[in-house]
MMTF fields as JSON, N, C-alpha, C and O atoms, coordinates in Angstrom:
{
  "mmtfVersion": "1.0.0",
  "mmtfProducer": "UNKNOWN",
  "numBonds": 307,
  "numAtoms": 308,
  "numGroups": 77,
  "numChains": 1,
  "numModels": 1,
  "chainsPerModel": [1],
  "groupsPerChain": [77],
  "chainIdList": ["A"],
  "bondAtomList": [4, 2, 8, 6, 12, 10, 16, 14, 20, 18, 24, 22, 28, 26, 32, 30, 36, 34, 40, 38, 44, 42, 48, 46, 52, 50, 56, 54, 60, 58, 64, 62, 68, 66, 72, 70, 76, 74, 80, 78, 84, 82, 88, 86, 92, 90, 96, 94, 100, 98, 104, 102, 108, 106, 112, 110, 116, 114, 120, 118, 124, 122, 128, 126, 132, 130, 136, 134, 140, 138, 144, 142, 148, 146, 152, 150, 156, 154, 160, 158, 164, 162, 168, 166, 172, 170, 176, 174, 180, 178, 184, 182, 188, 186, 192, 190, 196, 194, 200, 198, 204, 202, 208, 206, 212, 210, 216, 214, 220, 218, 224, 222, 228, 226, 232, 230, 236, 234, 240, 238, 244, 242, 248, 246, 252, 250, 256, 254, 260, 258, 264, 262, 268, 266, 272, 270, 276, 274, 280, 278, 284, 282, 288, 286, 292, 290, 296, 294, 300, 298, 304, 302],
  "bondOrderList": [1, 1, 1, 1, 1, 1, 1, 1, 1, 1, 1, 1, 1, 1, 1, 1, 1, 1, 1, 1, 1, 1, 1, 1, 1, 1, 1, 1, 1, 1, 1, 1, 1, 1, 1, 1, 1, 1, 1, 1, 1, 1, 1, 1, 1, 1, 1, 1, 1, 1, 1, 1, 1, 1, 1, 1, 1, 1, 1, 1, 1, 1, 1, 1, 1, 1, 1, 1, 1, 1, 1, 1, 1, 1, 1, 1],
  "groupList": [{"groupName": "MET", "atomNameList": ["N", "CA", "C", "O"], "elementList": ["N", "C", "C", "O"], "formalChargeList": [0, 0, 0, 0], "bondAtomList": [1, 0, 2, 1, 3, 2], "bondOrderList": [1, 1, 2], "singleLetterCode": "M", "chemCompType": "L-PEPTIDE LINKING"}, {"groupName": "GLU", "atomNameList": ["N", "CA", "C", "O"], "elementList": ["N", "C", "C", "O"], "formalChargeList": [0, 0, 0, 0], "bondAtomList": [1, 0, 2, 1, 3, 2], "bondOrderList": [1, 1, 2], "singleLetterCode": "E", "chemCompType": "L-PEPTIDE LINKING"}, {"groupName": "LEU", "atomNameList": ["N", "CA", "C", "O"], "elementList": ["N", "C", "C", "O"], "formalChargeList": [0, 0, 0, 0], "bondAtomList": [1, 0, 2, 1, 3, 2], "bondOrderList": [1, 1, 2], "singleLetterCode": "L", "chemCompType": "L-PEPTIDE LINKING"}, {"groupName": "PRO", "atomNameList": ["N", "CA", "C", "O"], "elementList": ["N", "C", "C", "O"], "formalChargeList": [0, 0, 0, 0], "bondAtomList": [1, 0, 2, 1, 3, 2], "bondOrderList": [1, 1, 2], "singleLetterCode": "P", "chemCompType": "L-PEPTIDE LINKING"}, {"groupName": "LYS", "atomNameList": ["N", "CA", "C", "O"], "elementList": ["N", "C", "C", "O"], "formalChargeList": [0, 0, 0, 0], "bondAtomList": [1, 0, 2, 1, 3, 2], "bondOrderList": [1, 1, 2], "singleLetterCode": "K", "chemCompType": "L-PEPTIDE LINKING"}, {"groupName": "ASP", "atomNameList": ["N", "CA", "C", "O"], "elementList": ["N", "C", "C", "O"], "formalChargeList": [0, 0, 0, 0], "bondAtomList": [1, 0, 2, 1, 3, 2], "bondOrderList": [1, 1, 2], "singleLetterCode": "D", "chemCompType": "L-PEPTIDE LINKING"}, {"groupName": "PHE", "atomNameList": ["N", "CA", "C", "O"], "elementList": ["N", "C", "C", "O"], "formalChargeList": [0, 0, 0, 0], "bondAtomList": [1, 0, 2, 1, 3, 2], "bondOrderList": [1, 1, 2], "singleLetterCode": "F", "chemCompType": "L-PEPTIDE LINKING"}, {"groupName": "GLY", "atomNameList": ["N", "CA", "C", "O"], "elementList": ["N", "C", "C", "O"], "formalChargeList": [0, 0, 0, 0], "bondAtomList": [1, 0, 2, 1, 3, 2], "bondOrderList": [1, 1, 2], "singleLetterCode": "G", "chemCompType": "PEPTIDE LINKING"}, {"groupName": "ALA", "atomNameList": ["N", "CA", "C", "O"], "elementList": ["N", "C", "C", "O"], "formalChargeList": [0, 0, 0, 0], "bondAtomList": [1, 0, 2, 1, 3, 2], "bondOrderList": [1, 1, 2], "singleLetterCode": "A", "chemCompType": "L-PEPTIDE LINKING"}, {"groupName": "VAL", "atomNameList": ["N", "CA", "C", "O"], "elementList": ["N", "C", "C", "O"], "formalChargeList": [0, 0, 0, 0], "bondAtomList": [1, 0, 2, 1, 3, 2], "bondOrderList": [1, 1, 2], "singleLetterCode": "V", "chemCompType": "L-PEPTIDE LINKING"}, {"groupName": "ILE", "atomNameList": ["N", "CA", "C", "O"], "elementList": ["N", "C", "C", "O"], "formalChargeList": [0, 0, 0, 0], "bondAtomList": [1, 0, 2, 1, 3, 2], "bondOrderList": [1, 1, 2], "singleLetterCode": "I", "chemCompType": "L-PEPTIDE LINKING"}, {"groupName": "THR", "atomNameList": ["N", "CA", "C", "O"], "elementList": ["N", "C", "C", "O"], "formalChargeList": [0, 0, 0, 0], "bondAtomList": [1, 0, 2, 1, 3, 2], "bondOrderList": [1, 1, 2], "singleLetterCode": "T", "chemCompType": "L-PEPTIDE LINKING"}, {"groupName": "ARG", "atomNameList": ["N", "CA", "C", "O"], "elementList": ["N", "C", "C", "O"], "formalChargeList": [0, 0, 0, 0], "bondAtomList": [1, 0, 2, 1, 3, 2], "bondOrderList": [1, 1, 2], "singleLetterCode": "R", "chemCompType": "L-PEPTIDE LINKING"}, {"groupName": "ASN", "atomNameList": ["N", "CA", "C", "O"], "elementList": ["N", "C", "C", "O"], "formalChargeList": [0, 0, 0, 0], "bondAtomList": [1, 0, 2, 1, 3, 2], "bondOrderList": [1, 1, 2], "singleLetterCode": "N", "chemCompType": "L-PEPTIDE LINKING"}, {"groupName": "TYR", "atomNameList": ["N", "CA", "C", "O"], "elementList": ["N", "C", "C", "O"], "formalChargeList": [0, 0, 0, 0], "bondAtomList": [1, 0, 2, 1, 3, 2], "bondOrderList": [1, 1, 2], "singleLetterCode": "Y", "chemCompType": "L-PEPTIDE LINKING"}, {"groupName": "SER", "atomNameList": ["N", "CA", "C", "O"], "elementList": ["N", "C", "C", "O"], "formalChargeList": [0, 0, 0, 0], "bondAtomList": [1, 0, 2, 1, 3, 2], "bondOrderList": [1, 1, 2], "singleLetterCode": "S", "chemCompType": "L-PEPTIDE LINKING"}, {"groupName": "GLN", "atomNameList": ["N", "CA", "C", "O"], "elementList": ["N", "C", "C", "O"], "formalChargeList": [0, 0, 0, 0], "bondAtomList": [1, 0, 2, 1, 3, 2], "bondOrderList": [1, 1, 2], "singleLetterCode": "Q", "chemCompType": "L-PEPTIDE LINKING"}, {"groupName": "CYS", "atomNameList": ["N", "CA", "C", "O"], "elementList": ["N", "C", "C", "O"], "formalChargeList": [0, 0, 0, 0], "bondAtomList": [1, 0, 2, 1, 3, 2], "bondOrderList": [1, 1, 2], "singleLetterCode": "C", "chemCompType": "L-PEPTIDE LINKING"}],
  "groupTypeList": [0, 1, 2, 3, 4, 5, 2, 6, 6, 7, 8, 9, 10, 2, 11, 9, 11, 7, 12, 1, 1, 8, 10, 10, 1, 13, 14, 4, 7, 10, 2, 1, 14, 15, 11, 1, 9, 10, 12, 2, 16, 11, 4, 11, 17, 4, 2, 16, 2, 15, 7, 4, 13, 2, 4, 10, 8, 14, 14, 11, 13, 1, 1, 0, 4, 10, 11, 7, 6, 10, 13, 16, 10, 0, 14, 1, 3],
  "groupIdList": [1, 2, 3, 4, 5, 6, 7, 8, 9, 10, 11, 12, 13, 14, 15, 16, 17, 18, 19, 20, 21, 22, 23, 24, 25, 26, 27, 28, 29, 30, 31, 32, 33, 34, 35, 36, 37, 38, 39, 40, 41, 42, 43, 44, 45, 46, 47, 48, 49, 50, 51, 52, 53, 54, 55, 56, 57, 58, 59, 60, 61, 62, 63, 64, 65, 66, 67, 68, 69, 70, 71, 72, 73, 74, 75, 76, 77],
  "secStructList": [7, 7, 7, 7, 2, 2, 2, 2, 2, 7, 7, 7, 3, 3, 3, 3, 3, 6, 6, 6, 3, 3, 3, 3, 3, 1, 3, 3, 3, 3, 3, 3, 3, 7, 1, 1, 3, 3, 3, 3, 3, 3, 1, 1, 1, 3, 3, 3, 3, 3, 3, 3, 3, 3, 3, 3, 3, 3, 3, 7, 1, 1, 3, 3, 3, 3, 3, 3, 3, 3, 3, 3, 3, 3, 3, 3, 7],
  "xCoordList": [-28.033, -27.113, -25.717, -25.556, -24.733, -23.363, -22.54, -22.525, -21.852, -20.999, -19.643, -19.143, -19.041, -17.681, -16.708, -16.888, -15.668, -14.71, -13.982, -13.665, -13.708, -13.0, -13.839, -13.281, -15.14, -15.997, -16.198, -16.14, -16.434, -16.746, -15.533, -15.646, -14.377, -13.18, -12.204, -11.261, -12.405, -11.441, -10.167, -9.097, -10.263, -9.091, -8.421, -9.076, -7.11, -6.341, -6.671, -6.839, -6.761, -6.959, -5.716, -5.373, -5.042, -3.805, -4.013, -4.305, -3.863, -3.983, -2.618, -2.103, -2.036, -0.701, -0.802, -1.432, -0.166, -0.114, 1.337, 2.193, 1.601, 2.971, 3.85, 3.431, 5.079, 6.018, 6.317, 7.243, 5.533, 5.872, 4.821, 5.005, 3.71, 2.658, 1.819, 1.44, 1.536, 0.662, -0.262, 0.162, -1.522, -2.496, -2.977, -3.445, -2.86, -3.231, -4.416, -4.386, -5.469, -6.641, -6.761, -6.297, -7.374, -7.586, -6.286, -6.097, -5.391, -4.183, -4.411, -5.273, -3.619, -3.761, -2.615, -2.823, -1.4, -0.271, 0.987, 1.064, 1.982, 3.272, 4.246, 4.453, 4.85, 5.803, 7.246, 8.078, 7.539, 8.895, 8.776, 7.936, 9.633, 9.559, 10.956, 11.591, 11.424, 12.684, 12.508, 11.45, 13.527, 13.425, 13.533, 13.303, 13.887, 14.018, 12.959, 12.674, 12.369, 11.371, 10.27, 10.542, 9.033, 7.887, 7.082, 6.599, 6.941, 6.161, 4.946, 5.042, 3.802, 2.542, 1.844, 1.941, 1.148, 0.256, -1.13, -1.635, -1.745, -3.124, -4.005, -3.507, -5.273, -6.185, -6.021, -6.377, -5.483, -5.394, -3.968, -3.76, -2.977, -1.607, -0.652, -1.065, 0.626, 1.626, 1.931, 1.94, 2.182, 2.443, 3.765, 3.964, 4.671, 5.975, 6.178, 6.016, 6.537, 6.913, 8.396, 8.847, 9.159, 10.597, 10.906, 10.236, 11.93, 12.312, 13.325, 14.15, 13.253, 14.171, 13.367, 12.336, 13.867, 13.243, 11.767, 10.952, 11.431, 10.047, 9.705, 10.52, 8.496, 8.019, 6.502, 5.825, 5.995, 4.55, 4.104, 4.394, 3.395, 2.95, 1.86, 1.844, 0.942, -0.08, -0.663, -0.546, -1.287, -2.029, -3.164, -3.08, -4.221, -5.361, -5.619, -4.847, -6.678, -7.028, -7.428, -7.339, -7.865, -8.362, -7.399, -7.394, -6.577, -5.714, -4.385, -4.195, -3.462, -2.115, -1.63, -1.931, -0.873, -0.289, 1.234, 1.83, 1.848, 3.3, 3.801, 3.257, 4.851, 5.455, 6.933, 7.504, 7.543, 8.935, 9.018, 8.061, 10.154, 10.33, 10.119, 10.964, 9.007, 8.643, 9.194, 8.854, 10.061, 10.652, 9.884, 9.781, 9.338, 8.751, 7.631, 7.706, 6.586, 5.49, 5.34, 5.167, 5.404, 5.295, 4.201, 4.037, 3.459, 2.47, 3.042, 3.576, 2.939, 3.41, 2.218, 1.332, 2.188, 1.052, 1.061, 0.19],
  "yCoordList": [-3.981, -4.165, -3.706, -2.618, -4.528, -4.233, -3.78, -4.45, -2.643, -2.129, -2.821, -3.166, -3.029, -3.582, -2.635, -1.418, -3.192, -2.383, -1.374, -0.278, -1.729, -0.781, 0.468, 1.557, 0.342, 1.51, 2.275, 3.505, 1.544, 2.177, 2.883, 4.026, 2.22, 2.776, 3.389, 4.063, 3.173, 3.647, 2.835, 3.349, 1.567, 0.696, 0.478, 0.442, 0.336, 0.07, -1.335, -2.262, -1.478, -2.789, -3.071, -2.308, -4.162, -4.537, -5.872, -6.872, -5.894, -7.116, -7.417, -6.644, -8.548, -8.915, -10.145, -11.14, -10.056, -11.185, -11.647, -10.969, -12.812, -13.314, -12.331, -11.74, -12.161, -11.21, -10.051, -9.276, -9.933, -8.966, -7.899, -7.055, -7.917, -6.936, -6.714, -7.663, -5.448, -5.102, -3.972, -3.022, -4.096, -3.039, -2.55, -3.335, -1.248, -0.642, 0.278, 1.138, 0.086, 0.948, 1.701, 1.222, 2.864, 3.717, 4.286, 4.322, 4.729, 5.407, 6.917, 7.376, 7.681, 9.141, 9.834, 10.861, 9.28, 9.953, 9.111, 8.087, 9.565, 8.9, 9.619, 10.824, 8.895, 9.473, 9.308, 10.189, 8.189, 7.899, 7.028, 6.13, 7.308, 6.545, 6.365, 7.327, 5.124, 4.77, 3.378, 2.767, 2.875, 1.537, 0.438, -0.735, 0.824, -0.165, -0.037, -1.012, 1.149, 1.371, 2.291, 3.322, 1.896, 2.769, 2.821, 1.795, 4.021, 4.226, 5.07, 6.094, 4.62, 5.304, 5.659, 4.933, 6.77, 7.113, 6.644, 7.026, 5.821, 5.411, 6.153, 6.951, 5.903, 6.58, 6.107, 6.826, 4.896, 4.334, 4.032, 3.808, 4.017, 3.668, 4.057, 4.602, 3.77, 3.898, 2.503, 1.544, 2.389, 1.104, 1.202, 2.117, 0.256, 0.265, -1.038, -2.123, -0.916, -2.061, -1.93, -0.875, -2.996, -3.002, -4.091, -5.123, -3.86, -4.861, -4.312, -3.466, -4.802, -4.387, -4.009, -4.608, -3.002, -2.539, -2.184, -2.426, -1.613, -1.226, 0.026, 0.937, 0.046, 1.236, 1.299, 0.282, 2.504, 2.707, 2.642, 3.539, 1.569, 1.36, 2.371, 2.902, 2.635, 3.663, 4.018, 3.252, 5.176, 5.547, 6.487, 7.268, 6.384, 7.29, 7.809, 7.524, 8.555, 9.021, 7.877, 8.006, 6.765, 5.656, 4.485, 3.809, 4.226, 3.042, 3.259, 4.209, 2.331, 2.405, 0.974, 0.049, 0.821, -0.482, -0.355, 0.504, -1.229, -1.264, -2.574, -3.642, -2.477, -3.66, -3.711, -2.713, -4.869, -5.096, -6.356, -7.127, -6.573, -7.745, -7.313, -6.622, -7.712, -7.299, -8.306, -9.489, -7.805, -8.654, -8.576, -9.563, -7.386, -7.179, -6.149, -5.177, -6.383, -5.435, -5.172, -6.107, -3.895, -3.532, -2.501, -1.579, -2.673, -1.692, -0.938, -1.55, 0.399, 1.231, 1.984, 2.392, 2.175, 2.934, 4.384, 5.159],
  "zCoordList": [9.761, 8.647, 9.076, 9.628, 8.824, 9.232, 8.033, 7.001, 8.166, 7.093, 7.117, 8.188, 5.943, 5.913, 6.607, 6.563, 7.254, 8.009, 7.137, 7.598, 5.874, 5.013, 4.76, 4.623, 4.694, 4.497, 5.795, 5.816, 6.872, 8.149, 8.753, 9.196, 8.777, 9.404, 8.411, 8.823, 7.113, 6.13, 6.16, 5.833, 6.548, 6.678, 5.327, 4.285, 5.372, 4.16, 3.667, 4.461, 2.356, 1.731, 0.916, 0.014, 1.228, 0.563, -0.121, 0.535, -1.436, -2.215, -2.822, -3.629, -2.426, -2.886, -3.777, -3.419, -4.949, -5.871, -5.932, -6.501, -5.337, -5.287, -4.534, -3.539, -5.024, -4.412, -5.354, -5.117, -6.423, -7.458, -7.714, -8.59, -6.959, -7.22, -5.967, -5.28, -5.682, -4.561, -5.005, -5.662, -4.634, -4.884, -3.527, -2.702, -3.302, -2.036, -2.271, -3.151, -1.468, -1.525, -0.206, 0.829, -0.239, 0.932, 1.483, 2.698, 0.613, 1.086, 0.979, 0.23, 1.744, 1.734, 1.014, 0.368, 1.116, 0.494, 0.506, 1.185, -0.266, -0.366, 0.56, 0.42, 1.509, 2.448, 1.974, 2.192, 1.333, 0.859, -0.384, -0.453, -1.365, -2.608, -3.188, -3.62, -3.192, -3.849, -4.432, -4.276, -5.098, -5.683, -4.626, -4.92, -3.382, -2.308, -1.225, -0.529, -1.066, -0.016, -0.545, -1.16, -0.292, -0.542, 0.749, 1.229, 1.309, 2.537, 2.207, 1.53, 2.7, 2.426, 3.728, 4.718, 3.715, 4.82, 4.419, 3.363, 5.25, 5.002, 5.999, 6.793, 5.964, 6.875, 8.313, 9.246, 8.503, 9.846, 10.31, 11.502, 9.41, 9.778, 8.656, 7.632, 8.864, 7.806, 7.301, 8.073, 6.009, 5.377, 4.63, 3.831, 4.889, 4.222, 3.476, 4.034, 2.201, 1.387, 1.081, 0.637, 1.316, 1.055, 0.05, 0.015, -0.774, -1.755, -2.734, -2.389, -3.96, -5.016, -6.258, -6.562, -6.961, -8.208, -8.028, -8.918, -6.877, -6.625, -7.425, -7.566, -7.936, -8.623, -8.527, -8.377, -8.618, -8.62, -10.076, -10.868, -10.414, -11.795, -12.159, -13.27, -11.211, -11.402, -10.048, -9.091, -9.972, -8.773, -9.137, -10.085, -8.356, -8.446, -7.039, -6.124, -6.858, -5.513, -4.592, -3.371, -5.158, -4.348, -4.218, -3.189, -5.245, -5.189, -5.887, -6.647, -5.597, -6.143, -6.408, -5.654, -7.5, -7.815, -7.749, -8.399, -6.95, -6.799, -7.389, -7.112, -8.211, -8.796, -8.425, -7.985, -8.603, -8.252, -7.413, -7.354, -6.762, -5.909, -4.465, -3.895, -3.874, -2.522, -1.513, -1.543, -0.614, 0.433, 1.739, 2.467, 2.037, 3.348, 3.276, 2.525, 4.079, 4.244, 5.733, 6.515, 6.133, 7.549, 7.749, 6.95, 8.827, 9.263, 10.445, 11.37, 10.428, 11.53, 12.089, 11.338, 13.409, 14.003, 13.552, 13.949]
}
């Protein structure tokens, strides 16, 4: 039986709806937060979302929802 990579490695799961909503699962913490840049530490990398009017709509220990106009998504080692 093979386990999904998100469970086995703790990989980040990013679900993007259009350019106005992103849901991130398996994150560890917030590194930077402004209306133009949100940087997150995940279990395997850093994740940066850039855009305009960005805000964290909600977050729990497991997931976070970001809304606003998303221009760019970058993964950093």
